[in-house]
GULUM-674295 format. One record per residue (C-alpha): residue in one letter; x, y, z. Coordinates in steps of 0.5 Angstrom, whole numbers, plus 500, padded with zeros to 3 digits. Last residue first. Example, Ala and Ser with C-alpha at 12.3 -4.5 7.8 and 13.67 -1.06 7.14 Angstrom:
<sites>
S527498514A525491516
</sites>
This chain:
<sites>
V801190357I799185362P807184364N809177366Y814180371F818187369R812191367M811195374R812202371N806202366E805209366P797208367D799204373W792204377K787206372K790203366K792197369L785196372A782196365R788191362L786187368K778187366E779186359L784180360R779177365W773178360E776175355E776168359W782165357G786166363Y792170366V798166364S795162358E791168356L797173356S801168351E807164354D814167353G815169360H818162363A811162367Y813159374N809164379V804166373Y802158373A801156365R794154362L796152355R790153350E790150344P791143346D785143350D783136354S791135355A795130350E798135346L799140352L803134356H808133350G809140349R811141356L817137355R818140348E818147351G823145356Y828142351D827148346Q829152352A835148353L838147346A837155346D841156352L847150351S852155348A851160353N853156359P851157366K851151370Y844147368V837146370V831145366Y825145370P819141367T813143371V806140372L801143377L795138377D787139378D786145374D779148376R782154379H786156373P785164373F787168379A784175378S780174384S772173385K770170379E773163380D768163386I772159392A770152393K775150387V781152391G779149398Q777142395T783142391S788137394Y795138391G798134386E805138384L809134379M816136378F820134372F828134373S834138370G841136373A842131367L843138362E850138362P850130360V847132353T846125350L845121356S841126360M837128353E835121352T832119359M829126359D825125353D824118355F820120361V816126358K814121352R812116358I808122361A804123354P803116353L800116361D796122360Y796125368R790128370K786135370L792139368G796146369I802147365P809150367Y815151363R821153368L828154366G834154371T841157370N845155376G849159381K844160387A841154391C834155393G830149389L836145390S836145397E839148403E834153404S829148404T825145398F827138397V821134399K823132406V827138408A821142407L817137411D820140417P815146417M810141418P812137424T814130422S811124421G814117418S814112412E820111408V820107402S825103397V826101390H819099389E814094386I807097387D802094392F805100397L803105392P796102392K797102400A798110400Y792112404E793107409V800109410T798116411D793114416N798110420A803117420S798121422G794127419D796133415N798128410I804128405I805122400A811123397Y814120390W821120387I820116380I827115377P831118371R834113367T842111365P845110372D839108376I840108383D846111384P845115378L839119381N836123375I830126377F822125375Y819128382I813127385W809130390H802128392A798132397I793130402E789134408P783135403P782128401Q784125395T778121392Q779121385M786123386M787116387K785113381N790118377T795116382V794109380E795110373M801114374V805109378E803103373E805107367L812109371Q813102374E819100369A822107370L824105377F820107383I822111390F817112395I816117401S810116406Y809122410G805124416W804131419A806132426N803137431N796135428K790140427I794147428D790152429Y788157423V791163420R788168415Y792174413E793182413W799183409E804189409T808192404V805190398I809193392G805195386F800193380N803188375H806183380G799183383A796178378G793173381Q790176388L793183387A787184381W781183386F784188391L785193386D778192384P776192391N779199393T777199400E771194402E774187399S781190401A786194398T789200402V793205399A800208399E802213393G809212390S806212383P807205382L802204388V805202395I801197397R798195404A794189404S787186406I784180408V788175404Q788168405D785167398S792169395A795163399L790158395G784155399Y783153406Q783145406G785143400Q790149399L794147406W800144403G801149398H800153391G800161391G795165387G800170383L801176388I801170394P807167391A811173390S809176397L812170401G819171399V822165397C827162401E823156404C820153398L813151399G808157398T804159403T797156406T796157413Q798154420K798156427G800153434A805159435A811156434W808154427L806161425A813163426N816157422V811158417V812165416T820166416K820160412V816163406S820169407A818176410G819182405G812184405G811184413L806179415T800181420A796175422T789173423K785168427G788168433D783173437E789177439A792178432I799174430E805178428V809176423Q815181421N819181415W821188413G828187413R828183406L824188402D830190398I827196393I832194387I833200383A834198375D840199371K836196365A829192367A828188361Q831182363L826181368A821180362E824173361T821170368A825168374G823171380H827167386G830174389G827172396S824179398R825184392A821190389L823192382F824199379P826202373I829209373E826215369H829220374E822222377N820215377A825212381Y825218386R818217387V819209387T824210393A820216397S814211397I818205399D822209405S815211407E812204407T818203412F824199413V827199406N834197403V835201397V839197392A842201386G844200378V841193377S841189371P835185371A836177370H836174364W840168367E842170374R837165377W836164384R838171385S844175387I843182388S845183395T851179394D854183388F853189392S856187399P863190397E861197394D862198387P855197384L852202389L848200396I843205399S841204406A835204410Q835204418P835211419S829212415L829215408Q828222405S835224406A838218402L834220396E837227396T843224397W842220391S840225387G846230388T851225388V849222381N856222377H857215378A864216381L861221386L857215389S863211391A865216396L859213400G863211407L858216410R864220412G867220406L861222403I861228407K868229405Q867229398A861233398S865238401V864241408T859247411Q854242414N847241414L847236408A852232413W846231418S841229413V846224410G847221416A840220418A839217411L845212412A845210419E845203417M850204412
</sites>
C-alpha cells in the first residue's frame, strides 16, 4: 500500500486485466465496490507514499477508529496523504464524484454534525507531522497532521514552547482552528493567536496561503471557525524560549464537604492569578476515596518553581484536604499529571463521550453545588454513567484578552473559565437520551446562574452540536454576517459542513 500511486501508474500502462493489476497491488477488494476505474484514477494522481484503504481491508477499522464512535461519520474510504497535491487531488476527486470528505489528524472531533457525513472519504493527515524550527528560533513550521504530543515534545527538546491544546492524542490543527486553550495562553494568547500563516487546501481543491497579508479574510476565519473553510496542510507558528526547565504543581484532593469553600477561594485567587498559572479541576468519582460522592481533584500548574507554586496555592493548603502532592516536572510531562496523556481517559477509545461546554466569568457557588449534587445522584441511580466527570479549566487570560477581539473569528475572549461536563459511558443506545438530558441539565445549572442566562457561550472545539450558531460563533451580529459572507466566498458549495457548520 505504501507504493500505491506509483504501482497503479505502472499497472495502468500494462496490458493486463484489472483483476491482475489490483491483485499485484493488493487491492482486489476495489472490484467489489464497483468503482475500480475511479479509485485507480485517484491513486494514479497520488504521491508514492500515499495510500487508499477501503472497508474490507484488514487495517481499515483501525484507521477510522475515533475517540467517540457515537454519531461518528460513516466512512467509505481512507486516503493517507503525504503532500499538498495528495490532498488537492483527493478533494477534487471527492467533489467530482459528489462524495463528502473530512480531514483527520487525531480523530478526536466529537460533534453532532459529523454523523451527516455518509460514506465519506477520510483524508488522513497523520503522516504529515513535521516540526521544523526556523533558524532565528522565533517560528516553527508544523505539519497539518502533527499531534499535540509531537509538537510539544519536539519544541521542548529544542528549548522551545508555545500555546497548544493539552490532550496529547489530539491533532494540533483542530484546536487551532477553533481557538485552542492551553497552559501558555496567559503569557502568549490562544493557539490560534500563534499562527503567522497557513497553507490550506480549499474545499474546491485549490491550495492557497492565508496570512495577514495574503487572503486576510480567510486568515481571520481560520482563527476560530476554521473547520468550515478547508484543510490546513502547514502552519507557520510562533514559538518561545523555555523559561523554566521544570514547571511547578500542587495537586489536591478535597471531599464534597469542602466544595463551597474551595470554589469561593478559587474565585478570590483568580482575581490576582498570574499569567504563568492555571487552575485545573475535576469533579470525578473515585470510590476508593469516597464511595458515594464525587471528589474534587484540583491542580495548580505553574510555569515557575515548585516553591512559588506552593506559595501561590497557600489558600488551598489552608482548606482541609484528603491529600496534596507538590513538585516540579518538565512541561510535557504535565499531561500524565492532569490525565491528558495518550494513556489517559481523554485519549481512550471505545466509550461514548458527550461534552457540553460553557464559558463563564466566575463560579456561582449555589450552581456549582447543584452540579455536584446532580452528579452524586446520577452516579448512584444510574451507575453506568458514574464514569462521567466535570472539567473546570481555569487558565490565565491576560494573553488572550490582550488581543483585539475583532482580530479573529474566535468569539469569547472575555471568558475567564471554560467548564465542561463530560458524560462518559460504554456504548448503550438505551442510555443515549438520558445521557444527553443529563449533560444538558448540568450545563443548564451553570447557565441559569451566569451573567447572561439567555446567551450560552460554547467553545466550538467542545461543542455538542445542538447549540445555536450565536452560542458557538459569537452573539455580535457582525460576526455571523461576516462568517456567512466568507463561507459563500471560500466554500460556495458548502463542502466543509461536518463540524459545527456555519450554514
